[in-house]
TORROTI-364331 format. One record per residue (C-alpha): residue number from 1; x, y, z. Coordinates in steps of 0.5 Angstrom, whole numbers, plus 500, padded with zeros to 3 digits. Layout:
<seq=NUM; px=X; py=Y; pz=Z> $
...
This chain:
<seq=1; px=825; py=485; pz=400> $
<seq=2; px=826; py=478; pz=397> $
<seq=3; px=834; py=476; pz=398> $
<seq=4; px=837; py=469; pz=396> $
<seq=5; px=843; py=465; pz=395> $
<seq=6; px=845; py=459; pz=391> $
<seq=7; px=852; py=456; pz=390> $
<seq=8; px=854; py=451; pz=386> $
<seq=9; px=860; py=447; pz=383> $
<seq=10; px=860; py=445; pz=376> $
<seq=11; px=865; py=441; pz=372> $
<seq=12; px=867; py=446; pz=367> $
<seq=13; px=872; py=452; pz=366> $
<seq=14; px=870; py=459; pz=369> $
<seq=15; px=871; py=463; pz=363> $
<seq=16; px=867; py=457; pz=360> $
<seq=17; px=861; py=459; pz=365> $
<seq=18; px=862; py=466; pz=365> $
<seq=19; px=860; py=467; pz=358> $
<seq=20; px=855; py=463; pz=359> $
<seq=21; px=851; py=467; pz=364> $
<seq=22; px=854; py=473; pz=359> $
<seq=23; px=850; py=470; pz=353> $
<seq=24; px=843; py=473; pz=355> $
<seq=25; px=841; py=472; pz=349> $
<seq=26; px=840; py=465; pz=349> $
<seq=27; px=837; py=465; pz=357> $
<seq=28; px=830; py=464; pz=354> $
<seq=29; px=833; py=457; pz=351> $
<seq=30; px=834; py=454; pz=358> $
<seq=31; px=831; py=459; pz=363> $
<seq=32; px=825; py=458; pz=367> $
<seq=33; px=821; py=464; pz=367> $
<seq=34; px=825; py=467; pz=362> $
<seq=35; px=821; py=469; pz=355> $
<seq=36; px=825; py=474; pz=351> $
<seq=37; px=832; py=478; pz=351> $
<seq=38; px=834; py=483; pz=348> $
<seq=39; px=842; py=487; pz=349> $
<seq=40; px=841; py=493; pz=347> $
<seq=41; px=849; py=496; pz=349> $
<seq=42; px=856; py=491; pz=349> $
<seq=43; px=861; py=496; pz=349> $
<seq=44; px=869; py=494; pz=354> $
<seq=45; px=872; py=498; pz=358> $
<seq=46; px=878; py=497; pz=361> $
<seq=47; px=878; py=491; pz=364> $
<seq=48; px=870; py=492; pz=364> $
<seq=49; px=865; py=489; pz=360> $
<seq=50; px=858; py=493; pz=360> $
<seq=51; px=852; py=490; pz=357> $
<seq=52; px=845; py=494; pz=358> $
<seq=53; px=839; py=488; pz=357> $
<seq=54; px=832; py=487; pz=357> $
<seq=55; px=828; py=481; pz=360> $
<seq=56; px=822; py=479; pz=360> $
<seq=57; px=820; py=475; pz=365> $
<seq=58; px=813; py=471; pz=367> $
<seq=59; px=809; py=466; pz=367> $
<seq=60; px=801; py=464; pz=366> $
<seq=61; px=797; py=471; pz=365> $
<seq=62; px=803; py=474; pz=369> $
<seq=63; px=809; py=478; pz=364> $
<seq=64; px=814; py=483; pz=366> $
<seq=65; px=819; py=486; pz=362> $
<seq=66; px=826; py=490; pz=366> $
<seq=67; px=832; py=493; pz=364> $
<seq=68; px=838; py=491; pz=367> $
<seq=69; px=846; py=494; pz=367> $
<seq=70; px=850; py=488; pz=368> $
<seq=71; px=858; py=489; pz=369> $
<seq=72; px=863; py=483; pz=368> $
<seq=73; px=870; py=485; pz=372> $
<seq=74; px=875; py=481; pz=369> $
<seq=75; px=879; py=483; pz=373> $
<seq=76; px=875; py=479; pz=379> $
<seq=77; px=871; py=474; pz=375> $
<seq=78; px=865; py=477; pz=378> $
<seq=79; px=859; py=480; pz=375> $
<seq=80; px=854; py=485; pz=378> $
<seq=81; px=847; py=487; pz=376> $
<seq=82; px=843; py=493; pz=377> $
<seq=83; px=835; py=494; pz=375> $
<seq=84; px=834; py=501; pz=371> $
<seq=85; px=828; py=500; pz=369> $
<seq=86; px=822; py=496; pz=369> $
<seq=87; px=817; py=493; pz=375> $
<seq=88; px=823; py=493; pz=380> $
<seq=89; px=824; py=498; pz=384> $
<seq=90; px=831; py=495; pz=386> $
<seq=91; px=835; py=489; pz=384> $
<seq=92; px=841; py=488; pz=385> $
<seq=93; px=845; py=481; pz=384> $
<seq=94; px=853; py=478; pz=384> $
<seq=95; px=855; py=473; pz=380> $
<seq=96; px=862; py=470; pz=383> $
<seq=97; px=866; py=465; pz=380> $
<seq=98; px=872; py=461; pz=383> $
<seq=99; px=876; py=455; pz=379> $
<seq=100; px=880; py=450; pz=382> $
<seq=101; px=883; py=443; pz=377> $
<seq=102; px=877; py=445; pz=372> $
<seq=103; px=871; py=445; pz=377> $
<seq=104; px=869; py=452; pz=378> $
<seq=105; px=865; py=454; pz=384> $
<seq=106; px=860; py=459; pz=383> $
<seq=107; px=855; py=464; pz=388> $
<seq=108; px=850; py=468; pz=386> $
<seq=109; px=847; py=473; pz=390> $
<seq=110; px=839; py=476; pz=389> $
<seq=111; px=837; py=482; pz=393> $
<seq=112; px=830; py=485; pz=390> $
<seq=113; px=824; py=489; pz=391> $
<seq=114; px=818; py=489; pz=386> $
<seq=115; px=814; py=496; pz=386> $
<seq=116; px=808; py=492; pz=388> $
<seq=117; px=808; py=491; pz=395> $
<seq=118; px=803; py=484; pz=393> $
<seq=119; px=807; py=481; pz=389> $
<seq=120; px=814; py=483; pz=393> $
<seq=121; px=810; py=479; pz=398> $
<seq=122; px=808; py=474; pz=395> $
<seq=123; px=815; py=472; pz=391> $
<seq=124; px=818; py=473; pz=398> $
<seq=125; px=814; py=466; pz=399> $
<seq=126; px=818; py=462; pz=392> $
<seq=127; px=824; py=467; pz=392> $
<seq=128; px=828; py=461; pz=394> $
<seq=129; px=825; py=456; pz=390> $
<seq=130; px=824; py=460; pz=384> $
<seq=131; px=831; py=461; pz=384> $
<seq=132; px=834; py=455; pz=385> $
<seq=133; px=830; py=452; pz=379> $
<seq=134; px=834; py=457; pz=376> $
<seq=135; px=841; py=456; pz=378> $
<seq=136; px=838; py=448; pz=375> $
<seq=137; px=838; py=451; pz=370> $
<seq=138; px=844; py=454; pz=369> $
<seq=139; px=848; py=448; pz=371> $
<seq=140; px=844; py=443; pz=367> $
<seq=141; px=847; py=449; pz=361> $
<seq=142; px=853; py=448; pz=362> $
<seq=143; px=854; py=440; pz=363> $
<seq=144; px=851; py=440; pz=357> $
<seq=145; px=854; py=445; pz=353> $
<seq=146; px=861; py=443; pz=357> $
<seq=147; px=862; py=437; pz=360> $
<seq=148; px=866; py=431; pz=357> $
<seq=149; px=863; py=426; pz=355> $
């Protein structure tokens, strides 16, 4: 199964970065390979924000949509995502946010497996590169939206 992690320090408030990550409907505007997004459900349950959403990911002739269960835990400033449906056999990604002096350290861990064995092999070889591109996109978006100019 492809696994990868990225860590970044971004000049913004933790809440701003969390809101950016949870604004799933805007992903097609700035996330590489994200062609479409749709939120089906968004509700609060105690210290959790629960979201059910679709992301359509693709490049060239390849595209697929998967449904995710997104849980934002307000107590520990983490987001935990698992797959519900689509081409993924398994998806687990975790976001952790820590702020110090208006700098937010964010770590993003992804572990997934596609149902298609051949595509799994292909993705394993290029996954860290793709994840770095996605992390770069989130960092640029945060800097564009929140940096003091």
